[in-house]
N, C-alpha and C positions, 0 to 999 in steps of 0.2 A: 497298816499299809501293806499292799501286796509286794512280794519279792520282786527283785529286778527282772528276773526271768519272765514274770507275767507282763511287765511293761514291754519287754522285747517282743513277746509273742503278740501283744496287742498292736504294736507298731508294725510288725511283719504283716499281720492281717490287714491293717489299714493301708499299707503301701502296695498290696497286691490286688489288682482288680479281680472281682469274682467272675466266674464263667457266666456267659449269657443266659444259660438255663436257670441259674440262681436269680439273676435279675428279673427274668420273665416270671418266675414263681413269686417273687416278692411283689412284683407289679400286680399279678393276678390276685394275690391275697389282699393287697391294699385296695384294689378295685372292689373286691367282694365286701370288704369291711366298710368302705364308703357307701356302697349300695345298701347295706343293712342299716347303717346309721342314718342315712338320708334317703328313704324310699322316694323314688321319682314321683309317684302319684301324689304323695303327701305334699311334696314341694310344689307341684303344679297346682294342687287344690288350694294351698295357702296363697299363691300368687294370682289365682284365677277362680273366684268364688263360683263361677258358672260351670266349672269343670265337673263332668259326671263320669264316674268310672263304670 
């Protein structure tokens, strides 16, 4: 079990909102990850057999 100071540090991080630039970076990383995991052309091709790339 982590020491009490670790719990305090986690609580402090959780209670302070991050800077907008950090949220922007996390959003960009999540968007890129989703795009790599679900390529748009493959999704379109699965739902529309007549789609040609």
